[in-house]
C-alpha positions in Angstrom: 23.7 -47.8 70.4 25.9 -48.7 67.4 24.3 -52.1 67.3 20.8 -51.0 68.2 20.2 -48.7 65.3 21.2 -51.3 62.6 19.1 -53.9 64.3 16.1 -51.5 64.3 16.5 -50.7 60.7 16.8 -54.4 59.8 13.6 -55.1 61.7 11.6 -52.4 59.9 13.2 -53.4 56.5 12.1 -57.0 57.0 8.6 -55.9 58.1 8.2 -53.7 54.9 9.2 -56.6 52.6 6.9 -59.0 54.5 4.0 -56.5 54.1 4.9 -56.1 50.4 4.4 -59.8 49.9 1.3 -60.2 52.2 -0.7 -57.3 50.8 -1.3 -58.7 47.3 -2.0 -62.1 48.8 -4.4 -61.1 51.6 -5.6 -57.5 51.1 -6.3 -57.5 47.3 -8.6 -60.6 47.5 -10.6 -58.8 50.2 -11.1 -55.8 47.8 -12.4 -58.1 45.0 -15.8 -58.5 46.5 -19.2 -56.9 45.9 -19.1 -53.8 48.1 -21.8 -53.7 50.8 -22.2 -49.9 50.1 -23.2 -50.6 46.5 -25.5 -47.9 45.2 -26.2 -47.8 41.5 -28.7 -45.4 39.9 -29.2 -45.7 36.2 -31.4 -43.7 33.9 -32.1 -44.9 30.3 -34.1 -43.0 27.8 -35.5 -44.1 24.4 -33.5 -43.1 21.4 -33.8 -43.7 17.7 -32.9 -47.1 16.3 -29.4 -46.0 15.4 -28.8 -45.1 19.0 -28.8 -41.3 18.5 -30.8 -39.1 20.9 -32.8 -36.1 19.9 -35.9 -37.8 18.5 -38.9 -36.6 20.6 -41.0 -39.7 20.0 -38.7 -42.6 19.3 -40.8 -45.3 21.0 -44.2 -46.9 20.3 -46.6 -48.0 23.1 -50.0 -49.5 23.2 -52.7 -47.0 24.1 -54.4 -48.6 27.1 -57.4 -46.3 26.9 -58.2 -47.8 23.5 -59.5 -50.9 25.2 -62.7 -49.0 25.9 -62.9 -47.7 22.3 -63.8 -49.3 19.0 -60.4 -49.9 17.7 -56.9 -50.8 19.1 -54.4 -48.0 18.9 -50.7 -47.4 19.4 -49.0 -44.1 20.2 -45.6 -42.6 19.6 -43.8 -41.6 22.9 -40.6 -40.8 24.7 -39.9 -43.2 27.6 -37.5 -43.2 30.5 -36.4 -46.3 32.4 -35.1 -45.6 36.0 -33.4 -48.1 38.2 -32.0 -47.8 41.7 -30.0 -50.7 43.1 -28.8 -50.9 46.8 -27.7 -53.5 49.3 -30.2 -54.8 51.8 -30.4 -57.6 54.3 -29.5 -60.4 54.4 -25.9 -59.4 53.6 -22.7 -60.4 55.3 -19.1 -61.3 54.5 -20.1 -64.0 52.0 -23.3 -62.7 50.3 -24.8 -59.4 49.3 -28.5 -59.0 48.6 -29.3 -56.4 45.9 -32.7 -54.7 45.9 -33.4 -52.9 42.6 -36.5 -50.8 42.0 -37.3 -50.2 38.4 -39.9 -48.1 36.6 -40.7 -47.3 33.0 -42.6 -44.0 32.6 -44.0 -41.9 29.7 -42.2 -38.5 29.5 -44.4 -37.3 26.6 -46.5 -38.8 23.8 -48.3 -37.8 20.6 -52.0 -38.4 20.9 -54.4 -39.5 18.2 -54.8 -35.9 17.1 -51.1 -35.5 16.8 -50.8 -33.2 19.8 -47.8 -33.6 22.3 -49.0 -34.5 25.7 -47.2 -34.9 29.1 -49.2 -37.5 30.9 -50.1 -37.1 34.6 -48.8 -39.4 37.4 -51.0 -40.5 40.2 -49.6 -40.1 43.8 -48.8 -43.2 45.8 -52.0 -44.9 47.0 -54.2 -43.2 44.4 -55.9 -45.2 41.7 -54.1 -45.1 38.3 -56.1 -44.6 35.1 -55.3 -45.6 31.6 -53.9 -42.1 31.0 -51.3 -42.4 33.8 -47.7 -41.9 32.8 -46.4 -45.0 34.7 -46.1 -48.0 32.5 -44.5 -50.6 34.8 -43.0 -50.7 38.3 -41.2 -53.6 39.9 -38.8 -54.3 42.7 -36.3 -57.1 42.2 -34.4 -58.8 45.1 -31.5 -61.2 44.6 -28.7 -62.5 46.8 -25.3 -63.0 45.1 -22.0 -64.4 46.1 -19.7 -61.5 47.0 -16.7 -63.0 45.3 -18.3 -64.2 42.1 -21.4 -61.9 41.8 -23.4 -65.0 40.8 -26.8 -65.5 42.4 -26.7 -68.0 45.3 -30.4 -68.7 45.6 -30.8 -67.4 49.1 -33.1 -64.5 48.0 -34.6 -64.3 44.5 -38.0 -62.7 44.0 -39.8 -60.1 41.9 -42.3 -57.7 43.5 -45.0 -56.8 41.0 -47.4 -54.9 43.1 -47.4 -52.3 46.0 -47.5 -53.8 49.5 -50.9 -53.0 51.0 -51.0 -51.4 54.4 -50.3 -54.1 57.0 -49.5 -56.6 54.2 -46.4 -58.8 53.6 -44.0 -58.2 50.7 -44.1 -62.0 49.9 -47.8 -61.7 49.1 -47.1 -59.4 46.2 -44.0 -61.0 45.0 -43.2 -64.1 42.8 -40.2 -66.3 43.5 -37.6 -66.8 40.8 -35.9 -70.2 40.9 -34.0 -70.3 37.6 -31.7 -67.2 38.0 -28.0 -67.9 37.4 -26.7 -65.1 35.2 -25.2 -61.7 36.1 -27.5 -58.7 36.2 -26.4 -55.6 38.0 -22.7 -56.3 38.1 -20.4 -58.9 36.5 -17.7 -60.8 38.4 -14.1 -59.7 38.7 -11.5 -60.4 36.0 -14.0 -60.7 33.1 -12.7 -62.7 30.1 -13.4 -62.4 26.4 -16.0 -65.3 26.4 -19.7 -65.9 26.8 -21.5 -65.2 30.1 -25.0 -65.9 31.4 -27.0 -62.7 31.7 -30.4 -62.5 33.4 -33.3 -60.7 31.6 -35.8 -59.6 34.2 -38.6 -58.9 31.7 -38.8 -62.5 30.5 -37.4 -64.0 33.7 -34.7 -66.1 32.0 -31.0 -66.3 31.4 -29.5 -65.5 28.0 -26.0 -65.9 26.6 -24.1 -62.6 26.6 -21.6 -63.0 23.8 -18.3 -61.0 23.6 -18.4 -58.5 20.8 -15.2 -56.5 21.2 -13.4 -53.8 23.2 -14.5 -50.2 23.5 -13.2 -47.2 25.5 -16.0 -45.2 27.2 -15.1 -42.0 29.0 -11.5 -43.1 29.3 -12.4 -46.6 30.6 -11.6 -49.7 28.6 -14.7 -52.0 28.5 -15.7 -55.3 27.0 -18.9 -55.2 24.9 -21.3 -58.1 25.4 -24.6 -58.6 23.5 -27.4 -60.9 24.6 -30.3 -62.0 22.4 -33.4 -62.7 24.5 -35.7 -65.2 22.8 -39.3 -64.6 22.2 -41.3 -65.3 25.4 -45.0 -65.4 26.1 -45.4 -63.1 29.0 -48.7 -64.6 30.0 -46.9 -67.7 31.1 -45.0 -65.8 33.8 -47.4 -65.9 36.7 -48.3 -63.1 39.0 -48.3 -63.5 42.9 -51.8 -65.0 42.6 -50.5 -67.6 40.1 -52.4 -66.1 37.2 -51.4 -64.4 34.0 -50.2 -60.8 34.7 -52.6 -58.0 33.9 -52.3 -56.9 30.2 -50.6 -60.1 29.0 -53.8 -61.7 27.7 -56.4 -59.7 25.8 -59.6 -61.0 24.2 -61.4 -58.5 21.9 -63.5 -58.7 18.8 -61.8 -59.2 15.5 -62.8 -55.7 14.3 -61.2 -54.2 17.3 -57.9 -55.8 16.4 -58.4 -54.8 12.9 -58.4 -58.4 11.6 -60.4 -59.2 8.6 -60.4 -62.1 6.1 -62.3 -65.1 4.9 -64.1 -66.9 7.6 -63.6 -64.1 10.2 -66.6 -62.2 11.4 -66.1 -58.7 12.9 -67.6 -59.8 16.2 -65.6 -63.0 16.6 -63.7 -62.9 19.9 -59.9 -63.3 19.3 -57.5 -63.8 22.1 -54.0 -62.4 21.8 -51.0 -62.9 24.1 -48.3 -60.4 24.8 -44.9 -61.5 23.8 -41.5 -60.0 24.4 -38.0 -60.3 22.9 -35.0 -58.1 23.3 -31.4 -57.5 22.5 -29.3 -56.3 25.4 -25.9 -54.7 25.2 -23.7 -54.2 28.2 -20.2 -52.6 28.4 -18.2 -54.0 31.3 -15.0 -52.8 32.8 -13.1 -56.2 32.9 -11.0 -55.9 36.1 -13.9 -54.9 38.4 -16.9 -56.2 36.5 -18.6 -52.8 36.7 -21.2 -52.2 34.0 -20.2 -48.8 32.5 -22.9 -48.5 29.8 -26.0 -50.3 28.6 -28.5 -50.4 25.8 -31.7 -52.4 25.4 -33.6 -53.0 22.2 -37.0 -54.0 23.6 -39.9 -55.3 21.6 -43.2 -56.3 23.1 -46.2 -57.2 20.9 -49.5 -58.9 20.8 -49.9 -62.0 18.7 -52.0 -65.1 18.6 -50.7 -68.1 20.7 -52.2 -70.4 18.1 -49.7 -70.6 15.3 -51.0 -73.9 13.9 -52.1 -74.3 10.3 -55.7 -74.6 11.5 -55.7 -71.0 12.7 -56.8 -68.4 10.0 -53.8 -66.8 8.4 -54.9 -63.2 9.3 -55.0 -64.2 12.9 -51.8 -66.3 12.8 -49.9 -63.4 11.1 -51.2 -60.6 13.2 -48.8 -58.4 15.2 -49.4 -55.2 17.1 -46.8 -53.4 19.1 -47.3 -53.0 22.8 -43.9 -51.5 23.5 -41.1 -50.9 21.0 -38.0 -48.8 21.7 -34.3 -48.6 22.3 -33.4 -47.7 25.8 -29.9 -46.2 26.2 -28.2 -45.1 29.4 -27.9 -41.3 29.8 -24.5 -39.6 29.6 -24.7 -38.7 33.3 -25.3 -42.4 34.2 -22.4 -43.5 32.0 -20.1 -40.9 33.5 -21.0 -41.9 37.1 -20.4 -45.6 36.3 -17.1 -44.8 34.6 -16.0 -42.8 37.7 -17.0 -45.8 40.0 -15.0 -48.2 37.8 -12.0 -45.9 37.9 -12.3 -45.6 41.7 -12.3 -49.4 42.1 -9.4 -49.8 39.6 -7.3 -47.3 41.6 -8.0 -49.1 44.8 -6.8 -52.4 43.3 -3.8 -50.8 41.7 -2.8 -49.1 44.9 -3.3 -52.3 46.9 -2.0 -54.8 44.3 0.9 -52.8 42.7 2.0 -49.4 44.1 1.8 -50.2 47.8 3.8 -53.5 47.6 6.3 -51.8 45.2 6.9 -48.9 47.6 7.1 -51.1 50.6 9.5 -53.5 48.8 11.8 -50.6 47.8 11.8 -49.0 51.3 12.4 -52.4 52.9 15.3 -53.1 50.6 16.9 -49.7 51.3 16.5 -50.2 55.1 18.2 -53.6 54.9 21.1 -52.2 52.9 21.6 -49.3 55.3 21.4 -51.8 58.3 24.0 -54.1 56.6 26.4 -51.1 56.0 26.1 -50.0 59.6 26.7 -53.5 60.9 29.8 -53.8 58.7 31.2 -50.4 59.7 30.7 -51.2 63.4 32.4 -54.5 63.1 35.4 -52.9 61.3 35.8 -50.3 64.1 35.7 -53.0 66.8 38.5 -54.9 65.0 40.7 -51.8 64.8 40.4 -51.2 68.5 41.2 -54.8 69.3 44.4 -54.7 67.3 45.7 -51.7 69.3 46.5 -49.7 66.2 46.3 -46.4 68.1 48.0 -47.3 71.4 50.9 -44.8 72.2 54.5 -46.3 73.0 55.7 -46.4 76.6 58.2 -43.8 77.9 61.8 -44.9 78.5 62.1 -46.9 81.7 58.3 -47.3 82.1 56.3 -50.4 81.5 53.6 -50.1 78.8 50.1 -50.7 79.9 49.8 -53.4 77.3 53.2 -55.0 78.1 52.8 -58.5 79.7 54.0 -58.7 83.3 56.1 -61.8 82.5 58.4 -59.6 80.5 59.2 -57.6 83.6 59.6 -60.6 85.8 62.0 -62.4 83.5 64.0 -59.4 82.5 66.8 -59.9 85.2 66.8 -63.6 85.4 70.4 -64.8 85.1 71.3 -67.1 82.3 71.3 -70.9 82.8 74.3 -72.3 84.7 74.7 -69.2 86.8 75.0 -69.7 90.6 72.9 -66.6 91.3 69.6 -67.2 93.1 66.8 -66.2 90.7 64.6 -65.1 93.5 67.3 -62.8 95.0 66.8 -59.2 94.2 70.1 -57.3 93.9 70.6 -54.9 96.7 71.8 -52.1 94.5 68.4 -52.0 92.9 66.8 -51.0 96.2 67.3 -47.2 96.5 68.4 -45.9 99.9 66.6 -43.1 101.4 68.7 -40.3 102.8 68.7 -40.3 106.7 67.2 -43.8 106.9 68.8 -46.0 109.5 70.7 -49.0 108.2 68.6 -52.0 107.7 68.9 -54.8 110.1 71.2 -57.4 108.7 68.9 -60.1 109.7 66.1 -58.6 107.8 68.4 -58.4 104.8 69.4 -61.9 105.1 65.8 -62.9 105.5 64.9 -61.1 102.3 67.7 -62.7 100.4 66.9 -66.2 101.6 65.0 -68.1 99.0 61.7 -69.6 100.0 61.8 -73.0 101.5 60.2 -75.9 99.8 
């Protein structure tokens, strides 16, 4: 038992130290992957240009109903952008497929008479009118590498229309082949450098440049800004390979409000819808979680013909189709900050605290085992040396006295004629009443053994 306990302690101590070394090398890398239970819901509302909320009509939108009227018109409005991102198939240990449904809807607007209106929303399957509150609705699907969060090309499509009953989702989706940038999550261990970021509205990557550090709800973040270049949205085909609805519009010059030399009121003028944006993302650098976001979006109609041959009034014409700054709501930011903190705690527990505690416990167990081994060995040495053996009584042979001492005690000195094998008769006590021993037996006893 004295040897078993130290051996057991040494075994567990060694196991703890081995685990302290293995956990950062094996467990932590398994934590640094896109989780398969990823579920991100983000709401962003339009705010004033300086980023402050409170303005009831901070955005400008094109009045779709004005197409049937005699003059183009824009309206002031308050908009909300909603996005829900979840993991769908195909997803496994190497890749995760993100499905993100996004809508932009009108919360309220100020009509041509200056009255505040809350627009209606058609139910699913019903025909939507120009007064409907839904501006856009898309479903994005993209597969990413779980370790790097970079698109791997396995799945990359954008659904622009609802799937008809009995239809196929591929029939209402367009493939996206040039997607390389981050979108819903950055990779792990983000650095202070430029990254590719994907803009879904213009279907292109842009360079997200590092702007600085900011603390949001107690979480340290890196701020990146991405300038999305002007893009003609009519060049981005729909599932039928045509310009999407509302990206090309041909109307009389008077409808556009264009006048000038050589321009007749009834001259048809075609305008394309263009888009540009500035995107801001605030990323927790260890986990790559996007904690906050802001988008300065600007979509407008302008002539695709910018040559000198085009009339200047046509060439210089601009009319807003959508202009607003979308900022994540406080609730969304808080939820994302909590998620980032949760992932950080998991990495700290697995990468620092657990190995530290296991290492300390292992070292303590090994020290205790060494002390017990040393103490047991010292006790064994003390017993072997006979330090506590009591002395023998007078006339008695000690239990630890060699038998040779007793045998050689009465051996006569060298040169003596005495037979060393003869035992003196006086040493044999006589028993009272015992008959005298036969002399022959005595002589036989005294006779030394023959060779």
